[in-house]
Residue frames as qw, qx, qy, qz and C-alpha x, y, z in Angstrom:
[[0.341, -0.017, 0.498, -0.797, 12.68, -13.84, 7.84],
 [0.052, -0.292, -0.940, -0.167, 9.79, -16.29, 7.97],
 [0.332, -0.012, 0.056, -0.941, 6.33, -14.77, 7.50],
 [0.014, 0.342, 0.939, -0.032, 3.10, -16.44, 8.59],
 [0.239, -0.204, -0.242, -0.918, -0.35, -15.06, 7.79],
 [0.414, 0.187, 0.645, -0.615, -3.71, -15.01, 9.53],
 [0.069, -0.138, -0.838, -0.524, -6.12, -17.08, 7.43],
 [0.505, -0.054, 0.052, -0.860, -9.74, -15.97, 7.13],
 [0.375, 0.016, 0.900, -0.219, -11.90, -18.87, 8.40],
 [0.626, 0.532, 0.321, -0.472, -14.63, -18.11, 5.83],
 [0.618, 0.705, -0.256, -0.237, -12.41, -18.17, 2.75],
 [0.939, -0.157, 0.183, 0.246, -9.42, -20.21, 3.90],
 [0.605, 0.563, -0.004, 0.563, -7.12, -17.58, 2.34],
 [0.424, -0.129, -0.305, 0.843, -4.79, -15.04, 3.94],
 [0.015, -0.794, -0.493, 0.357, -6.78, -12.13, 5.40],
 [0.165, -0.493, 0.241, 0.819, -4.66, -9.63, 3.44],
 [0.143, 0.225, 0.771, 0.578, -6.49, -10.76, 0.28],
 [0.012, -0.754, -0.646, 0.120, -9.68, -9.17, 1.66],
 [0.100, -0.853, -0.038, 0.510, -7.91, -5.81, 1.31],
 [0.668, 0.744, -0.003, 0.025, -6.53, -6.39, -2.18],
 [0.113, -0.808, 0.578, 0.006, -2.98, -6.97, -0.90],
 [0.906, 0.228, -0.356, -0.002, -0.79, -9.83, -2.08],
 [0.847, -0.472, 0.025, 0.245, 1.74, -11.72, 0.01],
 [0.682, 0.290, 0.065, 0.669, 4.58, -10.49, -2.21],
 [0.015, 0.775, 0.036, 0.631, 3.69, -6.88, -1.35],
 [0.687, -0.718, 0.010, -0.112, 3.70, -7.66, 2.39],
 [0.875, -0.147, 0.065, 0.457, 7.15, -9.19, 2.03],
 [0.439, 0.559, 0.061, 0.701, 8.39, -6.07, 0.20],
 [0.296, -0.830, 0.002, -0.473, 7.16, -3.83, 3.03],
 [0.818, -0.569, 0.069, 0.045, 8.70, -6.01, 5.75],
 [0.817, 0.121, 0.057, 0.561, 12.05, -6.10, 3.90],
 [0.299, 0.320, 0.010, 0.899, 12.21, -2.29, 3.62],
 [0.243, -0.707, -0.609, 0.264, 10.39, -0.88, 6.66],
 [0.190, 0.603, 0.144, 0.761, 9.47, 2.77, 6.51],
 [0.436, -0.736, 0.016, -0.517, 8.47, 3.33, 10.13],
 [0.271, 0.290, -0.776, 0.490, 9.90, 2.74, 13.58],
 [0.610, -0.267, 0.233, -0.709, 6.59, 1.83, 15.19],
 [0.144, -0.169, 0.970, -0.098, 6.53, -1.67, 16.71],
 [0.415, 0.336, 0.811, -0.240, 3.91, -3.96, 15.22],
 [0.524, 0.781, 0.292, -0.177, 3.23, -1.81, 12.18],
 [0.437, -0.241, 0.458, 0.736, 5.20, -1.14, 9.07],
 [0.478, 0.803, 0.241, -0.262, 4.37, 1.26, 6.33],
 [0.362, -0.401, 0.560, 0.628, 6.25, 1.46, 3.09],
 [0.571, 0.577, -0.180, -0.555, 5.94, 1.90, -0.64],
 [0.847, 0.048, 0.521, 0.094, 5.89, -1.31, -2.67],
 [0.377, -0.169, 0.594, 0.691, 7.72, -1.83, -5.95],
 [0.179, 0.571, 0.702, 0.385, 4.37, -1.21, -7.69],
 [0.066, 0.351, 0.012, 0.934, 4.15, 2.20, -5.99],
 [0.554, -0.621, -0.417, -0.364, 1.39, 1.44, -3.49],
 [0.059, -0.462, 0.585, -0.664, 1.72, 2.59, 0.12],
 [0.723, -0.297, -0.597, -0.182, 0.79, -0.23, 2.49],
 [0.367, -0.556, 0.528, -0.527, 0.41, -0.59, 6.23],
 [0.697, 0.012, -0.717, -0.021, 1.18, -4.06, 7.59],
 [0.568, -0.570, 0.321, -0.499, 0.00, -5.04, 11.07],
 [0.783, 0.147, -0.598, 0.081, 1.95, -7.91, 12.62],
 [0.643, -0.694, 0.273, -0.178, 3.20, -9.42, 15.86],
 [0.094, 0.571, -0.816, 0.005, 6.51, -11.17, 16.54],
 [0.891, -0.036, -0.384, -0.239, 6.15, -14.92, 16.18],
 [0.751, -0.587, 0.299, -0.035, 7.44, -17.16, 19.00],
 [0.896, 0.174, 0.185, 0.363, 9.73, -18.75, 16.41],
 [0.381, -0.587, 0.193, 0.688, 13.04, -16.86, 16.01],
 [0.057, -0.280, 0.491, 0.823, 13.32, -14.51, 13.00],
 [0.027, -0.394, -0.849, -0.350, 9.61, -14.89, 12.24],
 [0.238, 0.098, 0.224, -0.940, 6.52, -12.64, 12.22],
 [0.171, 0.465, 0.869, -0.008, 2.78, -13.30, 12.14],
 [0.071, -0.064, -0.254, -0.962, 0.94, -10.91, 9.80],
 [0.246, 0.427, 0.717, -0.493, -2.56, -10.09, 11.00],
 [0.450, 0.777, 0.437, -0.043, -3.61, -7.75, 8.20],
 [0.343, -0.227, 0.297, 0.862, -2.34, -5.32, 5.58],
 [0.324, 0.795, 0.512, -0.045, -4.08, -2.58, 3.66],
 [0.446, 0.443, 0.189, 0.754, -3.36, 0.28, 1.28],
 [0.204, -0.531, -0.319, 0.758, -2.88, 3.71, 2.80],
 [0.163, 0.562, 0.473, 0.659, -5.07, 6.42, 1.29],
 [0.251, -0.849, -0.298, -0.356, -6.39, 9.82, 2.33],
 [0.324, -0.866, 0.232, -0.301, -5.48, 11.17, 5.77],
 [0.869, -0.393, 0.264, 0.147, -3.52, 8.09, 6.91],
 [0.773, 0.362, 0.146, 0.500, -1.30, 8.39, 3.82],
 [0.112, 0.866, -0.064, 0.483, -0.81, 12.12, 4.43],
 [0.606, -0.745, 0.242, -0.141, 0.15, 11.43, 8.07],
 [0.922, -0.082, 0.217, 0.309, 2.61, 8.70, 7.01],
 [0.582, 0.590, 0.064, 0.556, 4.30, 11.04, 4.52],
 [0.182, -0.894, 0.131, -0.388, 4.48, 13.79, 7.16],
 [0.794, -0.553, 0.247, 0.049, 6.15, 11.41, 9.66],
 [0.857, 0.190, 0.182, 0.443, 8.67, 10.36, 7.00],
 [0.314, 0.779, -0.016, 0.543, 9.55, 13.99, 6.21],
 [0.430, -0.835, 0.186, -0.288, 9.91, 14.89, 9.90],
 [0.906, -0.317, 0.206, 0.191, 12.10, 11.86, 10.58],
 [0.738, 0.424, 0.097, 0.516, 14.43, 12.93, 7.77],
 [0.056, 0.874, -0.079, 0.476, 14.96, 16.39, 9.35],
 [0.706, -0.698, 0.112, -0.040, 16.26, 15.04, 12.68]]
C-alpha cells in the first residue's frame, strides 16, 4: 500500500509530526487496523502507543492519503478499548 501524507505548509513536514507521531508508526497502524470505521484506524504500535490515523482513499489504486494521526489518551482511549472488547464478544 502506498501512503501519502498531508504536509504542513508552515514547516514543510508531514502534519503527523506536529502530534509527535512518526511515519513508521502510521504505517504500523495501517498494516494492522484495529477498527472497522472507514477513514479512521486505531491500533497499538510496536512501541505500545495507541494511535488514531485519519485518512482518505487516494485516487491512485492501493493508496491512501493520511491527513493526521495522534496518540489516543484519556476517554478516547477508553472508548477504543471498549469497542475492541465488544467486537470480540460478537
